[in-house]
C-alpha positions in Angstrom: -26.8 50.8 0.6 -26.9 53.8 2.8 -24.0 52.5 4.9 -22.1 52.0 1.7 -22.5 55.6 0.8 -25.2 55.3 -1.8 -27.9 58.0 -2.1 -31.2 56.1 -1.5 -34.8 57.2 -1.8 -37.7 54.9 -0.9 -41.0 55.1 -2.8 -43.7 53.1 -1.1 -47.5 53.2 -0.7 -47.0 51.7 2.8 -49.7 49.1 2.2 -47.5 46.6 4.1 -44.5 48.8 4.9 -43.9 51.2 7.9 -42.8 54.8 7.6 -41.1 54.4 10.9 -38.9 51.6 9.5 -37.9 53.8 6.5 -37.6 57.4 7.6 -34.7 56.8 9.9 -32.7 55.4 7.0 -33.6 57.3 3.9 -36.0 59.9 2.4 -39.5 58.4 1.9 -41.9 59.4 -0.9 -45.3 57.9 -0.4 -47.0 56.8 -3.6 -48.1 53.8 -5.7 -46.2 52.4 -8.7 -49.5 52.6 -10.7 -49.4 56.4 -10.4 -47.2 57.0 -13.4 -47.1 60.8 -13.1 -46.2 60.7 -9.4 -43.5 58.1 -10.1 -42.2 60.4 -12.9 -42.0 63.4 -10.7 -40.1 61.5 -8.0 -37.6 60.1 -10.5 -37.0 63.6 -12.0 -36.8 65.2 -8.5 -34.0 62.9 -7.3 -32.4 62.1 -10.7 -32.3 58.3 -10.2 -29.7 56.4 -12.0 -31.0 53.0 -10.8 -34.2 51.4 -9.5 -34.6 48.3 -7.3 -38.2 47.3 -7.8 -39.6 45.4 -4.9 -43.2 46.6 -4.8 -45.7 43.8 -5.2 -48.6 41.8 -3.8 -47.0 38.5 -2.7 -49.4 35.9 -1.4 -49.8 32.8 -3.6 -53.0 31.8 -1.9 -54.6 35.3 -2.1 -53.6 35.6 -5.8 -55.9 32.7 -6.6 -58.8 34.5 -5.0 -58.0 37.9 -6.4 -56.1 37.4 -9.7 -57.2 40.8 -11.1 -55.5 42.6 -8.1 -52.3 40.7 -8.7 -52.4 41.5 -12.4 -53.0 45.2 -11.8 -50.2 45.6 -9.2 -47.6 43.1 -10.2 -47.8 43.1 -14.0 -49.4 46.5 -14.9 -47.6 48.3 -12.1 -44.3 46.9 -13.1 -44.9 47.8 -16.8 -45.9 51.4 -15.9 -42.8 51.7 -13.7 -40.6 50.4 -16.5 -42.2 52.9 -19.0 -41.5 55.8 -16.7 -37.9 54.6 -16.0 -37.4 54.5 -19.8 -38.7 58.0 -20.3 -36.5 59.3 -17.4 -33.4 57.6 -18.8 -32.8 55.4 -15.7 -29.7 53.4 -16.4 -30.2 50.2 -14.3 -33.3 48.3 -13.2 -33.1 45.4 -10.6 -36.4 43.5 -10.3 -37.4 41.4 -7.3 -38.9 38.3 -8.8 -39.8 35.0 -7.2 -39.1 31.2 -7.4 -42.9 31.0 -7.9 -42.2 31.5 -11.7 -41.1 27.9 -11.8 -44.4 26.4 -10.6 -44.2 22.8 -9.6 -41.0 21.5 -11.1 -40.5 17.8 -11.8 -37.1 17.7 -10.2 -37.5 19.9 -7.2 -34.1 21.6 -7.9 -34.2 24.4 -10.5 -31.7 26.5 -12.3 -32.4 29.7 -14.3 -32.9 27.7 -17.5 -35.6 25.5 -15.9 -39.1 25.7 -17.4 -41.1 28.6 -16.1 -44.7 27.2 -15.6 -46.2 29.2 -12.7 -49.2 27.6 -11.0 -50.5 30.8 -9.4 -51.5 34.3 -10.6 -48.7 35.5 -8.3 -46.1 33.5 -10.2 -47.6 34.4 -13.5 -47.5 38.2 -12.8 -43.9 38.0 -11.6 -42.9 36.2 -14.8 -44.7 38.8 -17.0 -42.9 41.6 -15.2 -39.6 39.8 -15.8 -40.4 39.6 -19.5 -41.3 43.3 -19.7 -37.9 44.1 -18.2 -36.1 41.7 -20.5 -37.7 43.4 -23.5 -36.3 46.8 -22.6 -32.9 45.3 -21.9 -32.8 43.5 -25.3 -33.7 46.9 -26.9 -30.7 48.4 -25.0 -33.0 50.9 -23.3 -31.5 50.1 -19.9 -29.5 47.5 -18.1 -31.5 45.1 -15.9 -31.8 41.7 -14.3 -34.2 39.9 -12.0 -33.5 38.2 -8.7 -35.7 35.1 -8.2 -36.0 34.9 -4.4 -36.7 31.6 -2.8 -38.3 31.6 0.7 -37.1 34.8 2.4 -37.0 34.4 6.1 -35.2 35.5 9.3 -35.1 39.0 10.9 -32.6 41.8 11.6 -34.5 43.5 14.4 -38.1 43.8 15.8 -38.7 46.6 13.3 -37.2 44.5 10.5 -39.0 41.2 11.2 -41.2 39.2 8.9 -44.9 40.0 9.7 -46.5 38.5 6.6 -49.4 36.3 7.8 -49.1 34.1 4.7 -45.4 33.1 5.4 -44.7 29.9 7.3 -42.4 31.2 10.0 -44.5 34.2 11.3 -47.6 31.9 11.1 -45.9 29.3 13.3 -44.6 31.9 15.8 -48.0 33.7 16.0 -49.6 30.3 16.8 -47.0 29.5 19.5 -47.4 33.0 21.1 -51.2 32.4 21.2 -50.9 28.9 22.6 -52.3 27.4 19.5 -50.9 24.3 17.7 -49.0 25.4 14.6 -50.6 24.3 11.3 -48.9 22.2 8.6 -50.7 22.5 5.3 -50.7 18.9 3.9 -48.5 15.9 4.7 -49.0 13.7 1.7 -46.6 15.4 -0.7 -44.0 13.1 -2.5 -41.2 14.2 -0.1 -39.2 12.6 2.7 -41.7 13.4 5.4 -44.8 14.2 3.3 -44.5 18.0 3.8 -43.4 20.7 1.3 -39.7 21.3 0.9 -38.4 24.8 0.4 -35.1 26.7 0.2 -35.1 29.3 3.1 -32.7 32.3 2.6 -32.0 34.9 5.3 -33.3 38.4 4.6 -29.8 39.8 5.1 -28.5 37.5 2.4 -31.3 38.8 0.1 -30.1 42.4 0.9 -26.5 41.5 0.1 -27.5 40.0 -3.2 -29.3 43.3 -4.1 -26.2 45.3 -3.3 -23.9 43.1 -5.4 -26.3 42.8 -8.4 -27.2 46.5 -8.3 -23.6 47.5 -8.5 -22.8 44.9 -11.2 -25.4 46.3 -13.5 -23.4 49.5 -13.9 -20.2 47.7 -14.9 -21.3 44.8 -17.0 -24.2 43.1 -18.8 -25.8 40.5 -16.6 -27.9 37.4 -17.4 -31.7 38.0 -17.4 -32.2 36.4 -13.9 -30.5 34.8 -10.9 -31.7 32.3 -8.4 -31.2 33.7 -4.9 -31.3 30.9 -2.3 -29.0 28.6 -0.4 -29.3 25.5 -2.5 -30.5 23.5 0.5 -34.0 22.4 1.1 -35.8 21.9 4.4 -39.3 20.5 4.9 -42.1 22.3 6.6 -42.1 19.7 9.3 -38.4 20.4 9.9 -39.0 24.2 10.1 -41.9 23.9 12.4 -40.0 21.5 14.7 -37.0 23.9 14.8 -39.2 26.9 15.7 -40.9 24.9 18.5 -37.5 23.9 19.9 -36.1 27.4 19.7 -39.2 28.8 21.4 -39.1 26.2 24.1 -42.7 25.2 23.2 -44.2 21.8 23.9 -47.0 22.3 21.4 -47.5 19.7 18.7 -48.3 20.8 15.1 -51.6 19.9 13.5 -52.0 18.8 9.9 -54.6 20.6 7.9 -55.5 20.3 4.2 -52.9 21.4 1.7 -53.1 24.8 0.1 -53.8 25.2 -3.6 -50.8 26.4 -5.5 -48.1 25.0 -3.2 -45.5 22.9 -5.1 -44.1 19.9 -3.4 -40.5 20.9 -3.6 -38.7 24.0 -4.7 -34.9 24.4 -4.1 -32.5 26.7 -5.9 -29.5 25.8 -8.0 -27.4 28.8 -7.0 -24.3 28.2 -9.2 -25.0 31.1 -11.6 -25.1 33.7 -8.8 -21.9 32.3 -7.4 -20.2 32.3 -10.8 -21.3 35.7 -12.1 -21.9 37.8 -9.0 -19.5 35.9 -6.6 -22.6 35.7 -4.3 -23.3 32.9 -1.9 -25.8 33.0 0.9 -23.9 32.7 4.1 -26.5 32.3 6.9 -27.7 28.9 7.8 -31.1 27.6 9.0 -30.2 28.0 12.7 -29.5 31.7 12.2 -32.9 32.1 10.4 -34.7 30.3 13.2 -32.9 32.0 16.0 -33.3 35.5 14.6 -37.0 34.9 13.8 -37.7 33.9 17.4 -35.5 36.5 19.0 -37.0 39.4 17.0 -40.6 38.1 16.9 -42.9 41.2 16.5 
């Protein structure tokens, strides 16, 4: 966005972010989305015309242990942010949602009209935030849409690498670095090799989708949500094997019990994003794997 000439301000509590990553690119205001008055002062200070809301707690497994935390940050925090955006007459609101809203679909492939039956507090709170946004859009308070990310992966640089300890790729790379066998959570799912299947989309494609959708909000009314993925599924076994090969490691993975809340298969039907936004993820699995290993933190 900065390179495209947009005026960007980042509002972040730095719970998982890094000031060093941000300050070289854009002004940084440190704060929490639950602090409505601080959010209001920042919106008025910079006269925002649009918001990309990415702040969230994002671990499915953790959300089952601490559902109240996820409700407070992901649902209530989003509702507070929307209320302040309404008061400050923000024109456009782009919400970072998740494929977790679909839960454990019967087909494995989902489009935006598929049933939303989340099986974790994380997915539930993302869906509730979507609904809060849709309410304001339907009331013509602002323009908005939600991007339902599938499995975001890959890296741009060491500073822009995935460091989330709950995500598959950094978990595997950390294990390889420590000389430990990478873990596969469950191998008795109803899939081709018994491990979960996911749609992995490069972080640069996610960024591109935001740019396109964000600009489109100012020129036309958009559907309530878009799937952002590649439309291709890979199993956990395939991902682990690819990372081991790219790392030149001779380690063998170990199978451990499945994690609660992990659907067997979740792959995006991406036709709506292609049709309406003219967006197609362009980076393949080999680019995700190569960049993840090359820029391992």
